[in-house]
BAFI-3210 file (N, C-alpha, C; in Angstrom, 3 decimals, decimal comma, padded with zeros to 6 digits):
// residues 66
n [1|2|3|4|5|6|7|8|9|10|11|12|13|14|15|16|17|18|19|20|21|22|23|24|25|26|27|28|29|30|31|32|33|34|35|36|37|38|39|40|41|42|43|44|45|46|47|48|49|50|51|52|53|54|55|56|57|58|59|60|61|62|63|64|65|66]
n.u [139,046|140,011|139,773|139,712|138,635|136,063|135,115|135,205|133,282|131,093|130,797|129,972|127,488|126,162|126,053|124,469|122,057|121,420|120,872|118,689|116,916|115,325|116,276|115,835|118,121|119,403|118,924|120,271|122,915|123,225|122,922|125,173|127,133|128,340|129,342|127,388|128,508|130,286|128,439|126,867|128,782|129,403|126,915|126,646|128,740|127,748|125,386|126,366|127,300|124,961|123,766|122,103|118,925|117,379|114,726|112,058|109,936|107,199|108,688|111,087|114,244|114,991|117,092|117,739|118,643|119,257]
n.v [-111,284|-109,948|-106,527|-105,966|-108,314|-108,270|-106,008|-106,909|-108,955|-107,363|-106,059|-108,219|-108,785|-106,344|-106,271|-108,560|-107,804|-105,612|-106,921|-108,573|-107,464|-107,514|-109,789|-112,504|-112,668|-115,140|-116,588|-115,007|-115,370|-118,107|-118,042|-116,609|-118,199|-117,740|-117,687|-117,299|-115,373|-113,956|-112,892|-111,292|-109,419|-108,167|-107,044|-105,324|-103,547|-102,342|-101,262|-099,389|-097,539|-096,569|-097,918|-100,071|-101,343|-102,831|-104,974|-106,469|-109,100|-110,937|-112,205|-112,761|-111,607|-109,267|-107,943|-105,086|-102,927|-099,460]
n.w [-143,670|-146,774|-147,704|-150,421|-151,523|-150,479|-151,766|-154,445|-154,327|-153,703|-156,110|-157,706|-156,529|-157,002|-159,837|-160,354|-159,135|-160,738|-163,121|-162,496|-160,589|-157,386|-154,741|-152,438|-149,765|-149,213|-151,574|-153,421|-152,560|-153,189|-156,005|-156,732|-155,816|-153,325|-149,908|-146,873|-145,147|-146,852|-148,661|-146,968|-146,101|-148,536|-149,200|-147,041|-147,596|-149,948|-148,911|-147,121|-148,901|-149,818|-151,977|-152,125|-151,000|-148,196|-147,451|-145,636|-146,395|-145,621|-143,606|-144,877|-145,849|-148,265|-150,855|-152,844|-155,592|-155,038]
ca.u [138,863|140,590|138,846|139,610|137,715|134,714|134,769|134,919|131,985|130,084|130,585|129,159|126,125|125,623|125,726|123,337|120,853|121,114|120,319|117,482|116,073|115,524|116,445|116,074|119,571|119,882|118,898|121,357|124,160|123,280|123,125|126,540|128,033|129,055|128,897|126,530|129,337|130,755|127,287|126,500|129,794|129,236|125,698|126,983|129,561|126,848|124,442|127,108|127,395|123,573|123,517|121,078|117,924|116,968|113,347|111,560|108,612|106,756|109,758|112,267|114,982|115,310|117,997|117,532|119,389|118,568]
ca.v [-111,232|-108,752|-105,515|-106,099|-109,411|-107,787|-105,112|-107,727|-109,599|-106,305|-105,878|-109,346|-108,567|-105,183|-106,657|-109,498|-107,032|-104,816|-107,831|-109,296|-106,821|-107,888|-111,201|-112,871|-112,728|-116,522|-116,960|-114,261|-116,066|-119,343|-117,711|-116,115|-119,198|-117,110|-118,073|-116,328|-114,276|-113,160|-112,166|-110,260|-108,361|-107,442|-106,241|-104,254|-102,593|-101,595|-100,514|-098,241|-096,584|-096,265|-098,476|-101,108|-101,294|-104,108|-104,967|-107,765|-109,468|-112,217|-112,807|-113,018|-110,379|-109,050|-106,847|-104,559|-101,700|-098,221]
ca.w [-145,107|-147,364|-148,196|-151,879|-151,832|-150,167|-152,866|-155,631|-154,102|-153,806|-157,544|-158,180|-156,032|-157,712|-161,216|-160,339|-158,836|-161,935|-164,125|-162,113|-159,582|-155,988|-154,398|-151,046|-149,576|-149,338|-152,992|-154,057|-152,216|-153,985|-157,421|-156,911|-155,237|-152,222|-148,584|-146,191|-144,638|-147,992|-149,194|-145,996|-146,146|-149,803|-149,080|-146,101|-148,356|-150,828|-148,078|-146,588|-150,007|-150,211|-153,303|-152,028|-149,941|-147,624|-146,985|-145,196|-146,901|-145,060|-142,821|-145,706|-146,107|-149,680|-151,181|-154,193|-155,862|-154,657]
c.u [139,426|139,511|138,648|138,623|136,266|134,232|134,435|133,560|130,846|129,776|129,735|127,695|125,460|125,190|124,524|122,031|120,454|120,457|118,915|116,608|116,359|115,592|116,355|117,587|120,102|119,921|120,027|122,696|124,312|123,589|124,552|127,587|128,949|128,507|128,061|127,331|129,808|129,623|126,904|127,496|129,658|128,009|125,934|127,790|128,652|125,848|125,111|127,236|126,015|123,241|122,476|120,117|117,676|115,525|112,918|110,146|108,277|107,888|111,031|112,926|115,412|116,291|117,704|118,350|118,565|118,275]
c.v [-109,904|-107,806|-105,637|-107,193|-108,999|-106,873|-105,862|-108,409|-108,582|-106,026|-106,984|-109,162|-107,446|-105,546|-107,595|-108,760|-106,159|-105,670|-108,302|-108,639|-107,313|-109,400|-111,367|-113,072|-114,147|-116,970|-116,261|-114,945|-117,341|-119,040|-117,253|-117,097|-118,573|-117,656|-116,967|-115,123|-113,365|-112,314|-111,024|-109,103|-107,521|-106,538|-105,075|-103,155|-101,697|-100,747|-099,263|-097,143|-096,168|-096,756|-099,587|-100,782|-102,712|-103,963|-106,386|-107,959|-110,848|-112,946|-113,106|-111,683|-110,324|-107,894|-106,413|-103,289|-100,489|-097,361]
c.w [-145,612|-147,870|-149,702|-152,267|-151,552|-151,289|-154,143|-155,507|-154,181|-155,273|-158,136|-157,784|-156,825|-159,132|-161,270|-160,046|-160,024|-163,007|-163,774|-161,057|-158,181|-155,809|-152,891|-150,882|-149,740|-150,795|-153,753|-153,794|-153,042|-155,448|-157,706|-156,397|-154,186|-150,909|-147,955|-145,706|-145,770|-148,571|-148,264|-146,012|-147,410|-149,749|-148,123|-146,763|-149,206|-150,037|-147,514|-147,639|-150,525|-151,613|-153,295|-150,885|-149,464|-147,175|-146,639|-145,721|-146,367|-144,346|-143,593|-146,031|-147,568|-149,809|-152,611|-154,344|-155,469|-155,862]
res [m|e|t|a|k|i|g|l|n|a|g|l|v|w|r|k|l|n|e|n|g|s|f|p|i|q|e|l|a|r|k|l|d|l|g|a|e|d|t|a|l|a|i|g|w|l|a|r|e|n|k|v|y|l|e|r|k|n|g|v|l|y|v|k|n|s]
***
């Protein structure tokens, strides 16, 4: 996958989190119409930049802006 596409998807994730707060990762992928891999790569991009936090609640992994 191209780095540019990962960056674009990271922007989509970032904006959705700014609008709505935290999401379970699977729900975020559905809302953005992204595949699991694309969502994971975008979240990884943002996590590397310290822009998101990941937390597990009752066995479900959530992502939220830092």
